[in-house]
Residue, then its C-alpha position, 0 to 999 in steps of 0.5 A: m421518515s428515513t434519513k436520505m443519503l447521497v454517495i458520490d464516488d468514482e469507485k464502484v466498490v466504495l459505492e456498493s460498500c456505503r450502500k450496504i453499510f447505511t441501508d442496513e442502518g436504515f438510511d435511504v441511500i442513492t449512489t452515483d459515480k458521476p459528479p454532474e448527476g450528483l449535483k443534479l440530484i441535490s438540486e431536485k431532492h433534499f439529502d440529509v447526508v452527502l458522502c463525496d470523494w475528494k478527487m474524481p475524473d475531471f472533478d475536484g471534490l472540493d469544488v463539488v462540495e462547495e456547489i453542494q453547500n450552495r445548493s443544499p446548505d442543510s446537508s451534512i457533507v463528509m469527504i472521503s479520500g485515499y490520501p487526505t492532507v491537513g491543508r485540503a481537510i481545512e479547505a474542505m471544511k471552509r467550503g462546507a464539509m462537516d468531516y472527512l475520512a481516509k480510504p480504506f475505511t471499515p464500516e464502523e469508521i464510516s458509520r461513526v464519522v457520518k453520525k459525528a458529521v450529522q451532530r456537528k451540522i445540528i450544532e452548527e445550525k444552533k450555534a448560528l442562533g447563539k444557543v449552543e456555544k458550550l455544546f459546540k466544545q464537545f465536538p472539536v474540529p477533527t485531527i488527522d490521527d493515526k489508525t490504531p493496530q486494531t483498526i488496521a487489522e480490520t481494514v486489512a481483513q475486511n477492506i484491502g484484501v477484499k478489494k485486491a481480490t475483486t479488482p479487475w485482473y488487468t488493473i492488478f497485472v499492470l500495478g504488479i509490473l510497476a511494483g516489480a519495476y519499483i523494487g528493481f529501482g531500489g535494488l539498482l540504486s542500492t548497488i550503485v550507491t554502495f558498490d565500492m563503500a565497504a573497503k572505505f567505510g566498513l561492512g556495517f555502515t555500508s549495509f545500513l546505507r544499502g538498506a536506507v536507499f533500497s527503501v525507496g522501492l517500497m515507498l514507490v509501491v505504497i505511496a505511488g500505488a502498485e501491487l507487490f507480492t510480498g505485501n499481498n501476503l497480508m491478504i491471508s487475514s481476509v481469508m481467515e476472516k472468511e471475506i475471500t477464499w484461499w483459491k481466490m487469494t492464491k490466484r491473485w498471488g500468482l498473477v502479482f508474482f508473475a507481473n512483479f517478475i516482468g517489471s523486475i526484468l524490465i529494470v534489468l534490461l534498462f540497466y544493461y542497455s544503459g551501460i551504467w554497469k561499465v562505470a568505475e571500470n566495470g566496478i558496478a557490474q562486478a558488484a552486481v555479479n557478486i551479489a547474484y552469486a552470493k544469493v544463489n549459493l545460499s543453502f535452502t535453509e539459509a534462504l528460507v529463514r532469511a526470507i521469513g525475517c525479510n517479509w516479517l519486516v516488509c509487511l510490518a512496513v506496509w502495516m505501519a504505513l497504513a496507520s499513517r494518514q499523511t505521506i510523510g508518516k508513511i515514508f518514515a513507517i516504511f524506511f526503518p523496517i526496510m532499511a533493517f531487513v536489507a542491512i541485516g541481510f534478509e532475502h526478498s523474492i521480488a528484489n531477487m528477481y532483479f538482483i540475480p537476473t542482473g548478475l546472470v545477464l552481466n555474466n552471460w552477455a557481457g562476460i563480467t566475472t570476479s575472483k569471488i566466483l568459485n563455482p560458476e555453474t551455480l550462477s545460472w537460471i536453474g540456480f536462480l530458481w531452485n537455490n533461491l527463488v523457491p525457498v525465498t518465496i516460501g519464506n516470504i509467505i511465512g514471514g508476511g502471511v503467518f507472522v503479520g497477517m495471521s498474528y494480528w488477525s488472531a490478536y484483534l479479530k479472532p476473539f470476536k468470532g465467538 
């Protein structure tokens, strides 16, 4: 008789993934995206294993698992979640769950966790009879361990990249606008905090602090959830794994790039109409114009090479954030690489969608200028596009796609292709 499994989750992609994974392993799988329907099925049938999401619309997974335990105490329950915490993990186990797993997960991870959960359920039942006190020590309560580099490579190539390519375009578009705005917030904050620091504290410390505060932008993208073009350059590993096509990846890149630009311009307009730039006798505005002018006067080679270094570090920040199961770990994983790329002086295409248009708006609409502008003609929309955005975008793709996505795919996944 086959092992019966019920999967309760509000994400269709998770339901289909679990159905495929466990059907191939011989399970009899039933799925539902409605918790009430899941509870009804549990009342009517016996399921050996139940996979349940932690958080669904109008339902808390912890309450659902408690009800499952009441209705079917013999079922092995596994909780799955995008952002598990130690407290909720402990509470879930108190209410009857055997194990938990963070999203996104690989087929190997979810299969391993389900097998361990079934084993723990058997052990728990025998322990209640006082027969396996010694055996129970072989299966301790799990801890929230960080993912290994190989697991991250598998997750990015086989799960995350595929999900980004198959999620409805409208969702990606909205999240792309948010990401552009979040990076804009980081850029705005870095300008306000450091606009008058260099003369007092020196260039080195000013650069460090600029990078430190700018990192809030990527923290918002990763932890709050948004779609950033530079981070999406990691999708190239899904192409190398033949999970998605080059064309599908390129279309998603284009959609996110355009959406990021809209979000960045929203913050430019918010900054301009707020009047914050007038602070310190237009000191903030003059600093913003100087930043934009310096960026559009880089040579093509300088902009390209700086962009490669930038997204190498940005994608490493995203990569390391995926390793952490906890929010605080994600914050530290993001902080150091982002601080480094800004402090070094590398170039980020989406950040420049905020920095350069801000300088253009202040220069053209408010007449803000400084003695540092020797060639005003270069501070233009054409200069923004050809002198900066084009080479920086190309460099970002190389830095993130080649030096992170393709490198880790080559190191961890290519050898298993035969």
